[in-house]
MIDOVEX-575407 format. One record per residue: residue number from 1; residue in one letter; z, y, x of N, C-alpha, C in turn. Coordinates in steps of 0.001 Angstrom, whole numbers, plus 500000, padded with zeros to 6 digits. Layout:
BEGIN
<site guba="NUM" pagu="a" n_pz="Z" n_py="Y" n_px="X" ca_pz="Z" ca_py="Y" ca_px="X" c_pz="Z" c_py="Y" c_px="X"/>
...
This chain:
BEGIN
<site guba="1" pagu="m" n_pz="829053" n_py="504890" n_px="459362" ca_pz="828068" ca_py="505191" ca_px="460400" c_pz="826903" c_py="505959" c_px="459788"/>
<site guba="2" pagu="v" n_pz="826578" n_py="507061" n_px="460375" ca_pz="825498" ca_py="507902" ca_px="459877" c_pz="824287" c_py="507733" c_px="460797"/>
<site guba="3" pagu="d" n_pz="823162" n_py="507354" n_px="460218" ca_pz="821929" ca_py="507236" ca_px="460992" c_pz="821453" c_py="508613" c_px="461438"/>
<site guba="4" pagu="q" n_pz="820839" n_py="508669" n_px="462606" ca_pz="820185" ca_py="509878" ca_px="463109" c_pz="818685" c_py="509622" c_px="463016"/>
<site guba="5" pagu="v" n_pz="817993" n_py="510409" n_px="462210" ca_pz="816580" ca_py="510178" ca_px="461959" c_pz="815776" c_py="511411" c_px="462350"/>
<site guba="6" pagu="r" n_pz="814777" n_py="511219" n_px="463183" ca_pz="813876" ca_py="512320" ca_px="463526" c_pz="813014" c_py="512645" c_px="462314"/>
<site guba="7" pagu="p" n_pz="812590" n_py="513890" n_px="462178" ca_pz="811737" ca_py="514254" ca_px="461042" c_pz="810490" c_py="513367" c_px="460919"/>
<site guba="8" pagu="t" n_pz="809906" n_py="512990" n_px="462042" ca_pz="808697" ca_py="512156" ca_px="462003" c_pz="808987" c_py="510724" c_px="461560"/>
<site guba="9" pagu="d" n_pz="810243" n_py="510307" n_px="461619" ca_pz="810624" ca_py="508948" ca_px="461226" c_pz="811256" c_py="508879" c_px="459844"/>
<site guba="10" pagu="l" n_pz="811330" n_py="510012" n_px="459148" ca_pz="812031" ca_py="510065" ca_px="457866" c_pz="811396" c_py="509170" c_px="456814"/>
<site guba="11" pagu="d" n_pz="810075" n_py="509166" n_px="456710" ca_pz="809417" ca_py="508334" ca_px="455704" c_pz="809754" c_py="506861" c_px="455912"/>
<site guba="12" pagu="a" n_pz="809752" n_py="506417" n_px="457165" ca_pz="810085" ca_py="505017" ca_px="457471" c_pz="811543" c_py="504725" c_px="457122"/>
<site guba="13" pagu="w" n_pz="812449" n_py="505692" n_px="457366" ca_pz="813855" ca_py="505485" ca_px="457026" c_pz="814023" c_py="505346" c_px="455513"/>
<site guba="14" pagu="f" n_pz="813353" n_py="506223" n_px="454751" ca_pz="813417" ca_py="506119" ca_px="453295" c_pz="812866" c_py="504778" c_px="452829"/>
<site guba="15" pagu="a" n_pz="811804" n_py="504291" n_px="453455" ca_pz="811124" ca_py="503056" ca_px="453031" c_pz="811947" c_py="501799" c_px="453307"/>
<site guba="16" pagu="q" n_pz="812986" n_py="501893" n_px="454109" ca_pz="813815" ca_py="500721" ca_px="454411" c_pz="814492" c_py="500152" c_px="453167"/>
<site guba="17" pagu="d" n_pz="814665" n_py="500969" n_px="452146" ca_pz="815241" ca_py="500500" ca_px="450884" c_pz="814435" c_py="501114" c_px="449752"/>
<site guba="18" pagu="s" n_pz="813405" n_py="500403" n_px="449325" ca_pz="812510" ca_py="500933" ca_px="448295" c_pz="813181" c_py="501020" c_px="446922"/>
<site guba="19" pagu="a" n_pz="814313" n_py="500351" n_px="446752" ca_pz="815017" ca_py="500406" ca_px="445471" c_pz="815859" c_py="501669" c_px="445331"/>
<site guba="20" pagu="a" n_pz="816192" n_py="502305" n_px="446449" ca_pz="817029" ca_py="503514" ca_px="446426" c_pz="816147" c_py="504756" c_px="446375"/>
<site guba="21" pagu="a" n_pz="816506" n_py="505681" n_px="445508" ca_pz="815750" ca_py="506927" ca_px="445398" c_pz="815871" c_py="507718" c_px="446701"/>
<site guba="22" pagu="p" n_pz="814746" n_py="508175" n_px="447270" ca_pz="814805" ca_py="508966" ca_px="448497" c_pz="815110" c_py="510440" c_px="448198"/>
<site guba="23" pagu="v" n_pz="816148" n_py="510960" n_px="448832" ca_pz="816580" ca_py="512340" ca_px="448610" c_pz="816749" c_py="513045" c_px="449951"/>
<site guba="24" pagu="l" n_pz="816142" n_py="514206" n_px="450072" ca_pz="816394" ca_py="515078" ca_px="451218" c_pz="817347" c_py="516154" c_px="450728"/>
<site guba="25" pagu="l" n_pz="818558" n_py="516155" n_px="451262" ca_pz="819595" ca_py="517106" ca_px="450875" c_pz="819627" c_py="518239" c_px="451891"/>
<site guba="26" pagu="d" n_pz="819159" n_py="519405" n_px="451470" ca_pz="819133" ca_py="520581" ca_px="452332" c_pz="820443" c_py="521327" c_px="452137"/>
<site guba="27" pagu="v" n_pz="821251" n_py="521413" n_px="453191" ca_pz="822586" ca_py="521996" ca_px="453071" c_pz="822659" c_py="523413" c_px="453645"/>
<site guba="28" pagu="r" n_pz="821497" n_py="524024" n_px="453855" ca_pz="821467" ca_py="525390" ca_px="454388" c_pz="821777" c_py="526409" c_px="453292"/>
<site guba="29" pagu="e" n_pz="822026" n_py="527631" n_px="453720" ca_pz="822338" ca_py="528733" ca_px="452809" c_pz="821062" c_py="529217" c_px="452099"/>
<site guba="30" pagu="p" n_pz="821196" n_py="529848" n_px="450924" ca_pz="820017" ca_py="530318" ca_px="450179" c_pz="819055" c_py="531184" c_px="450993"/>
<site guba="31" pagu="w" n_pz="819577" n_py="532072" n_px="451840" ca_pz="818686" ca_py="532927" ca_px="452633" c_pz="817856" c_py="532092" c_px="453600"/>
<site guba="32" pagu="e" n_pz="818429" n_py="530984" n_px="454081" ca_pz="817695" ca_py="530112" ca_px="454988" c_pz="816566" c_py="529382" c_px="454255"/>
<site guba="33" pagu="l" n_pz="816848" n_py="528987" n_px="453023" ca_pz="815824" ca_py="528323" ca_px="452213" c_pz="814653" c_py="529267" c_px="451956"/>
<site guba="34" pagu="q" n_pz="814950" n_py="530536" n_px="451756" ca_pz="813893" ca_py="531523" ca_px="451548" c_pz="813083" c_py="531746" c_px="452818"/>
<site guba="35" pagu="t" n_pz="813725" n_py="531599" n_px="453962" ca_pz="813059" ca_py="531803" ca_px="455251" c_pz="812139" c_py="530637" c_px="455591"/>
<site guba="36" pagu="a" n_pz="812620" n_py="529413" n_px="455372" ca_pz="811851" ca_py="528217" ca_px="455727" c_pz="812313" c_py="527046" c_px="454872"/>
<site guba="37" pagu="s" n_pz="811367" n_py="526406" n_px="454215" ca_pz="811691" ca_py="525243" ca_px="453383" c_pz="810645" c_py="524161" c_px="453570"/>
<site guba="38" pagu="v" n_pz="811044" n_py="522938" n_px="453288" ca_pz="810107" ca_py="521822" ca_px="453342" c_pz="809571" c_py="521556" c_px="451945"/>
<site guba="39" pagu="a" n_pz="808384" n_py="520996" n_px="451894" ca_pz="807788" ca_py="520600" ca_px="450613" c_pz="808115" c_py="519135" c_px="450378"/>
<site guba="40" pagu="p" n_pz="808639" n_py="518800" n_px="449201" ca_pz="808952" ca_py="517397" ca_px="448931" c_pz="807677" c_py="516552" c_px="448887"/>
<site guba="41" pagu="q" n_pz="807640" n_py="515539" n_px="449713" ca_pz="806503" ca_py="514626" ca_px="449773" c_pz="807036" c_py="513204" c_px="449814"/>
<site guba="42" pagu="g" n_pz="807105" n_py="512561" n_px="448660" ca_pz="807617" ca_py="511204" ca_px="448599" c_pz="809129" c_py="511123" c_px="448523"/>
<site guba="43" pagu="f" n_pz="809780" n_py="512250" n_px="448342" ca_pz="811230" ca_py="512295" ca_px="448193" c_pz="811585" c_py="513465" c_px="447296"/>
<site guba="44" pagu="t" n_pz="812787" n_py="513434" n_px="446759" ca_pz="813303" ca_py="514544" ca_px="445965" c_pz="814039" c_py="515481" c_px="446910"/>
<site guba="45" pagu="l" n_pz="813797" n_py="516772" n_px="446763" ca_pz="814483" ca_py="517773" ca_px="447564" c_pz="815613" c_py="518363" c_px="446732"/>
<site guba="46" pagu="v" n_pz="816831" n_py="518289" n_px="447256" ca_pz="818002" ca_py="518863" ca_px="446599" c_pz="818618" c_py="519864" c_px="447566"/>
<site guba="47" pagu="a" n_pz="818869" n_py="521076" n_px="447094" ca_pz="819463" ca_py="522117" ca_px="447933" c_pz="820866" c_py="522449" c_px="447433"/>
<site guba="48" pagu="i" n_pz="821854" n_py="522133" n_px="448266" ca_pz="823247" ca_py="522475" ca_px="447984" c_pz="823851" c_py="522959" c_px="449303"/>
<site guba="49" pagu="p" n_pz="824265" n_py="524226" n_px="449383" ca_pz="824874" ca_py="524702" ca_px="450637" c_pz="826068" c_py="523847" c_px="451041"/>
<site guba="50" pagu="m" n_pz="826239" n_py="523681" n_px="452342" ca_pz="827280" ca_py="522801" ca_px="452874" c_pz="828650" c_py="523041" c_px="452233"/>
<site guba="51" pagu="n" n_pz="829071" n_py="524291" n_px="452121" ca_pz="830407" ca_py="524585" ca_px="451607" c_pz="830569" c_py="524265" c_px="450124"/>
<site guba="52" pagu="e" n_pz="829468" n_py="524044" n_px="449419" ca_pz="829540" ca_py="523712" ca_px="447996" c_pz="829495" c_py="522204" c_px="447733"/>
<site guba="53" pagu="i" n_pz="829253" n_py="521405" n_px="448757" ca_pz="829105" ca_py="519961" ca_px="448576" c_pz="830324" c_py="519325" c_px="447898"/>
<site guba="54" pagu="p" n_pz="831566" n_py="519570" n_px="448350" ca_pz="832702" ca_py="518903" ca_px="447698" c_pz="832775" c_py="519170" c_px="446192"/>
<site guba="55" pagu="g" n_pz="832523" n_py="520391" n_px="445772" ca_pz="832600" ca_py="520746" ca_px="444361" c_pz="831400" c_py="520294" c_px="443541"/>
<site guba="56" pagu="r" n_pz="830318" n_py="519937" n_px="444218" ca_pz="829094" ca_py="519547" ca_px="443509" c_pz="828694" c_py="518104" c_px="443793"/>
<site guba="57" pagu="l" n_pz="829627" n_py="517322" n_px="444285" ca_pz="829365" ca_py="515933" ca_px="444656" c_pz="828789" c_py="515119" c_px="443503"/>
<site guba="58" pagu="a" n_pz="829203" n_py="515436" n_px="442284" ca_pz="828725" ca_py="514692" ca_px="441107" c_pz="827228" c_py="514876" c_px="440864"/>
<site guba="59" pagu="e" n_pz="826615" n_py="515881" n_px="441500" ca_pz="825177" ca_py="516096" ca_px="441348" c_pz="824355" c_py="515116" c_px="442188"/>
<site guba="60" pagu="l" n_pz="825023" n_py="514378" n_px="443059" ca_pz="824333" ca_py="513432" ca_px="443940" c_pz="824605" c_py="512005" c_px="443504"/>
<site guba="61" pagu="d" n_pz="823616" n_py="511153" n_px="443651" ca_pz="823713" ca_py="509744" ca_px="443254" c_pz="824118" c_py="508907" c_px="444461"/>
<site guba="62" pagu="p" n_pz="825286" n_py="508251" n_px="444411" ca_pz="825720" ca_py="507427" ca_px="445535" c_pz="824770" c_py="506260" c_px="445831"/>
<site guba="63" pagu="a" n_pz="823922" n_py="505901" n_px="444872" ca_pz="822973" ca_py="504803" ca_px="445081" c_pz="821681" c_py="505277" c_px="445745"/>
<site guba="64" pagu="a" n_pz="821511" n_py="506580" n_px="445875" ca_pz="820300" ca_py="507121" ca_px="446500" c_pz="820380" c_py="506964" c_px="448019"/>
<site guba="65" pagu="r" n_pz="819239" n_py="507058" n_px="448642" ca_pz="819143" ca_py="507082" ca_px="450112" c_pz="819009" c_py="508560" c_px="450473"/>
<site guba="66" pagu="i" n_pz="820052" n_py="509140" n_px="451076" ca_pz="820132" ca_py="510587" ca_px="451273" c_pz="820051" c_py="510948" c_px="452756"/>
<site guba="67" pagu="a" n_pz="819083" n_py="511784" n_px="453068" ca_pz="818965" ca_py="512343" ca_px="454415" c_pz="819351" c_py="513814" c_px="454330"/>
<site guba="68" pagu="c" n_pz="820266" n_py="514237" n_px="455179" ca_pz="820785" ca_py="515607" ca_px="455155" c_pz="820074" c_py="516465" c_px="456196"/>
<site guba="69" pagu="l" n_pz="819769" n_py="517702" n_px="455801" ca_pz="819001" ca_py="518625" ca_px="456634" c_pz="819685" c_py="519981" c_px="456706"/>
<site guba="70" pagu="c" n_pz="819732" n_py="520567" n_px="457912" ca_pz="820176" ca_py="521949" ca_px="458070" c_pz="819261" c_py="522615" c_px="459099"/>
<site guba="71" pagu="h" n_pz="819747" n_py="523620" n_px="459800" ca_pz="818896" ca_py="524329" ca_px="460762" c_pz="818640" c_py="523500" c_px="462026"/>
<site guba="72" pagu="h" n_pz="819713" n_py="523039" n_px="462661" ca_pz="819557" ca_py="522258" ca_px="463895" c_pz="820191" c_py="520872" c_px="463836"/>
<site guba="73" pagu="g" n_pz="820944" n_py="520570" n_px="462807" ca_pz="821508" ca_py="519230" ca_px="462657" c_pz="823017" c_py="519123" c_px="462687"/>
<site guba="74" pagu="a" n_pz="823726" n_py="520205" n_px="462976" ca_pz="825189" ca_py="520126" ca_px="463057" c_pz="825840" c_py="520125" c_px="461674"/>
<site guba="75" pagu="r" n_pz="825457" n_py="521072" n_px="460824" ca_pz="826042" ca_py="521113" ca_px="459471" c_pz="825671" c_py="519857" c_px="458693"/>
<site guba="76" pagu="s" n_pz="824420" n_py="519450" n_px="458804" ca_pz="823975" ca_py="518269" ca_px="458059" c_pz="824696" c_py="517015" c_px="458541"/>
<site guba="77" pagu="q" n_pz="825040" n_py="516958" n_px="459820" ca_pz="825808" ca_py="515818" ca_px="460338" c_pz="827179" c_py="515762" c_px="459672"/>
<site guba="78" pagu="r" n_pz="827810" n_py="516908" n_px="459539" ca_pz="829131" ca_py="516958" ca_px="458895" c_pz="829037" c_py="516545" c_px="457427"/>
<site guba="79" pagu="v" n_pz="827995" n_py="517006" n_px="456739" ca_pz="827810" ca_py="516641" ca_px="455329" c_pz="827519" c_py="515152" c_px="455213"/>
<site guba="80" pagu="a" n_pz="826679" n_py="514630" n_px="456078" ca_pz="826364" ca_py="513200" ca_px="456039" c_pz="827631" c_py="512365" c_px="456239"/>
<site guba="81" pagu="a" n_pz="828483" n_py="512759" n_px="457178" ca_pz="829742" ca_py="512046" ca_px="457407" c_pz="830645" c_py="512141" c_px="456183"/>
<site guba="82" pagu="f" n_pz="830702" n_py="513314" n_px="455572" ca_pz="831500" ca_py="513500" ca_px="454363" c_pz="831004" c_py="512587" c_px="453241"/>
<site guba="83" pagu="l" n_pz="829684" n_py="512543" n_px="453042" ca_pz="829124" ca_py="511678" ca_px="452003" c_pz="829452" c_py="510216" c_px="452285"/>
<site guba="84" pagu="s" n_pz="829296" n_py="509820" n_px="453527" ca_pz="829585" ca_py="508444" ca_px="453913" c_pz="831040" c_py="508073" c_px="453616"/>
<site guba="85" pagu="q" n_pz="831947" n_py="509007" n_px="453868" ca_pz="833373" ca_py="508782" ca_px="453622" c_pz="833714" c_py="508803" c_px="452143"/>
<site guba="86" pagu="n" n_pz="832785" n_py="509271" n_px="451317" ca_pz="833046" ca_py="509383" ca_px="449879" c_pz="832173" c_py="508446" c_px="449054"/>
<site guba="87" pagu="g" n_pz="831823" n_py="507305" n_px="449617" ca_pz="831179" ca_py="506252" ca_px="448851" c_pz="829663" c_py="506236" c_px="448837"/>
<site guba="88" pagu="f" n_pz="829038" n_py="507099" n_px="449607" ca_pz="827577" ca_py="507092" ca_px="449687" c_pz="827195" c_py="506136" c_px="450814"/>
<site guba="89" pagu="g" n_pz="826481" n_py="505084" n_px="450458" ca_pz="826222" ca_py="504009" ca_px="451408" c_pz="825037" c_py="504212" c_px="452328"/>
<site guba="90" pagu="e" n_pz="824036" n_py="504935" n_px="451889" ca_pz="822823" ca_py="505080" ca_px="452690" c_pz="822589" c_py="506562" c_px="452974"/>
<site guba="91" pagu="v" n_pz="823127" n_py="506994" n_px="454121" ca_pz="823111" ca_py="508403" ca_px="454481" c_pz="822595" c_py="508557" c_px="455909"/>
<site guba="92" pagu="a" n_pz="821805" n_py="509612" n_px="456124" ca_pz="821315" ca_py="509913" ca_px="457473" c_pz="821373" c_py="511408" c_px="457718"/>
<site guba="93" pagu="n" n_pz="821351" n_py="511746" n_px="458984" ca_pz="821237" ca_py="513135" ca_px="459409" c_pz="819837" c_py="513316" c_px="459985"/>
<site guba="94" pagu="v" n_pz="819150" n_py="514376" n_px="459558" ca_pz="817842" ca_py="514683" ca_px="460133" c_pz="818104" c_py="515364" c_px="461481"/>
<site guba="95" pagu="a" n_pz="817902" n_py="514613" n_px="462543" ca_pz="818184" ca_py="515080" ca_px="463896" c_pz="817308" c_py="516283" c_px="464244"/>
<site guba="96" pagu="g" n_pz="817946" n_py="517353" n_px="464693" ca_pz="817217" ca_py="518555" ca_px="465064" c_pz="816947" c_py="519503" c_px="463923"/>
<site guba="97" pagu="g" n_pz="817260" n_py="519077" n_px="462688" ca_pz="817143" ca_py="519931" ca_px="461519" c_pz="815736" c_py="520425" c_px="461227"/>
<site guba="98" pagu="i" n_pz="815693" n_py="521522" n_px="460485" ca_pz="814403" ca_py="522075" ca_px="460081" c_pz="813643" c_py="522636" c_px="461282"/>
<site guba="99" pagu="d" n_pz="814361" n_py="522975" n_px="462338" ca_pz="813692" ca_py="523438" ca_px="463544" c_pz="812838" c_py="522307" c_px="464130"/>
<site guba="100" pagu="a" n_pz="813388" n_py="521119" n_px="464210" ca_pz="812633" ca_py="519957" ca_px="464685" c_pz="811541" c_py="519579" c_px="463685"/>
<site guba="101" pagu="w" n_pz="811827" n_py="519765" n_px="462397" ca_pz="810832" ca_py="519491" ca_px="461347" c_pz="809578" c_py="520325" c_px="461614"/>
<site guba="102" pagu="s" n_pz="809781" n_py="521608" n_px="461873" ca_pz="808666" ca_py="522508" ca_px="462138" c_pz="807931" c_py="522130" c_px="463426"/>
<site guba="103" pagu="a" n_pz="808688" n_py="521767" n_px="464439" ca_pz="808096" ca_py="521449" ca_px="465739" c_pz="807345" c_py="520119" c_px="465740"/>
<site guba="104" pagu="s" n_pz="807815" n_py="519148" n_px="464951" ca_pz="807227" ca_py="517809" ca_px="465067" c_pz="806569" c_py="517248" c_px="463817"/>
<site guba="105" pagu="r" n_pz="806885" n_py="517790" n_px="462653" ca_pz="806350" ca_py="517208" ca_px="461420" c_pz="805436" c_py="518147" c_px="460656"/>
<site guba="106" pagu="d" n_pz="805813" n_py="519421" n_px="460551" ca_pz="805017" ca_py="520366" ca_px="459761" c_pz="805104" c_py="521751" c_px="460393"/>
<site guba="107" pagu="a" n_pz="804109" n_py="522083" n_px="461180" ca_pz="804093" ca_py="523374" ca_px="461870" c_pz="803968" c_py="524553" c_px="460906"/>
<site guba="108" pagu="g" n_pz="803654" n_py="524275" n_px="459651" ca_pz="803569" ca_py="525338" ca_px="458648" c_pz="804926" c_py="525834" c_px="458195"/>
<site guba="109" pagu="v" n_pz="805990" n_py="525115" n_px="458545" ca_pz="807347" ca_py="525539" ca_px="458221" c_pz="807777" c_py="526534" c_px="459293"/>
<site guba="110" pagu="p" n_pz="808093" n_py="527781" n_px="458896" ca_pz="808467" ca_py="528789" ca_px="459896" c_pz="809724" c_py="528402" c_px="460674"/>
<site guba="111" pagu="r" n_pz="809753" n_py="528779" n_px="461925" ca_pz="810958" ca_py="528582" ca_px="462748" c_pz="811740" c_py="529893" c_px="462737"/>
<site guba="112" pagu="y" n_pz="813029" n_py="529776" n_px="462745" ca_pz="813894" ca_py="530972" ca_px="462767" c_pz="815102" c_py="530731" c_px="463630"/>
């Protein structure tokens, strides 16, 4: 089961398990990261494009609390489900993606 977390509720979701490292996994393409990115605040930001996740799975800690982010939430949902199926116990999808992040959490993040 993958949690759906709004950008404004992300800090509270990370805080549910203070023993697990909080990670925001941005699965967008490099050009998207250049267009709009979030600043890590209380979490580690890891950027791995969705299609590279299977080959780079070893770069992620299964004990971490990982929230997945994309543009609107569809790609990140697929990655979150994949992680969950591969032994990652605490995984969420950032509902609405970076677009919702900009609209509700940080208006300084450009919308595209």
